[in-house]
C-alpha positions as CSV (number, residue, x, y, z in Angstrom):
1,M,-7.2,12.4,3.3
2,K,-10.3,10.3,3.9
3,L,-11.2,7.2,1.9
4,S,-14.4,9.0,0.7
5,D,-12.4,11.9,-0.7
6,L,-10.3,9.7,-3.1
7,D,-11.0,9.7,-6.8
8,V,-10.8,6.6,-9.0
9,R,-7.3,7.3,-10.2
10,S,-6.0,7.7,-6.7
11,I,-7.7,4.5,-5.6
12,D,-6.2,2.6,-8.5
13,R,-2.7,3.9,-7.6
14,I,-3.1,3.1,-3.9
15,V,-4.2,-0.5,-4.8
16,E,-1.2,-0.8,-7.2
17,M,1.2,0.5,-4.6
18,A,-0.2,-1.8,-1.9
19,W,-0.1,-4.8,-4.2
20,E,3.6,-4.2,-4.9
21,D,5.8,-6.2,-2.4
22,R,8.5,-3.6,-2.1
23,T,6.4,-0.4,-1.7
24,P,6.1,0.3,2.0
25,F,2.9,1.4,3.7
26,G,4.8,4.5,4.7
27,A,5.2,5.6,1.0
28,I,1.4,5.3,0.6
29,E,0.9,7.4,3.8
30,T,3.3,10.0,2.6
31,Q,1.7,10.3,-0.8
32,F,-2.0,9.9,0.0
33,G,-2.2,10.4,3.8
34,L,-3.7,7.0,4.5
35,Q,-2.4,4.9,7.4
36,E,-1.9,1.1,7.0
37,K,-5.3,0.3,8.5
38,E,-7.0,2.6,6.0
39,V,-5.1,1.0,3.1
40,I,-6.2,-2.4,4.4
41,A,-9.8,-1.2,4.5
42,L,-9.5,0.1,1.0
43,M,-8.0,-3.1,-0.3
44,R,-10.8,-5.1,1.4
45,K,-13.4,-2.9,-0.3
46,E,-11.8,-2.8,-3.8
47,M,-10.8,-6.4,-4.1
48,K,-12.6,-9.7,-4.4
49,H,-12.6,-11.6,-1.1
50,S,-10.2,-14.3,-2.2
51,S,-7.8,-11.8,-3.7
52,F,-7.9,-9.8,-0.5
53,K,-7.1,-12.9,1.6
54,M,-4.2,-13.8,-0.7
55,W,-2.8,-10.2,-0.4
56,R,-3.1,-10.1,3.4
57,K,-1.4,-13.4,3.8
58,R,1.4,-12.2,1.5
59,V,2.0,-8.8,3.2
60,T,1.4,-9.7,6.8
61,G,4.8,-9.5,8.6
62,R,6.6,-8.8,5.3
63,K,9.7,-6.6,6.1
64,T,9.5,-4.8,2.8
65,K,6.1,-3.3,3.5
66,H,7.2,-1.6,6.8
67,L,10.0,0.9,6.8
68,A,10.9,0.3,10.4
69,K,11.4,-3.5,9.7
70,R,13.4,-3.0,6.6
71,D,17.1,-3.7,6.9
72,F,18.0,-1.9,3.6
73,I,17.5,1.4,2.0
74,E,19.7,1.1,-1.1
75,G,18.0,-0.3,-4.2
76,R,14.6,0.8,-3.2
77,F,12.4,1.3,-6.3
78,R,10.6,4.6,-6.4
79,C,7.9,5.1,-9.1
80,K,8.0,8.5,-10.9
81,E,4.4,9.0,-9.7
82,Q,5.5,8.5,-6.0
83,K,6.4,11.6,-4.0
């Protein structure tokens, strides 16, 4: 799915998922077809500059945002809206 094809509800959900520390980028890709770099571009577009900088600083290198870096599977929260 392209960024230009997203409706307002989908954009809101992607931003919500990206903001959550324990929701990996892989879950966003599975549900919406957006790769990490596309999620970052969307967040940059949808957020204030200062909020985007704070979010990027928080998620950069965070193990919970990348499935390959996570050392746990148990206890993973899955929203009922997430596929």
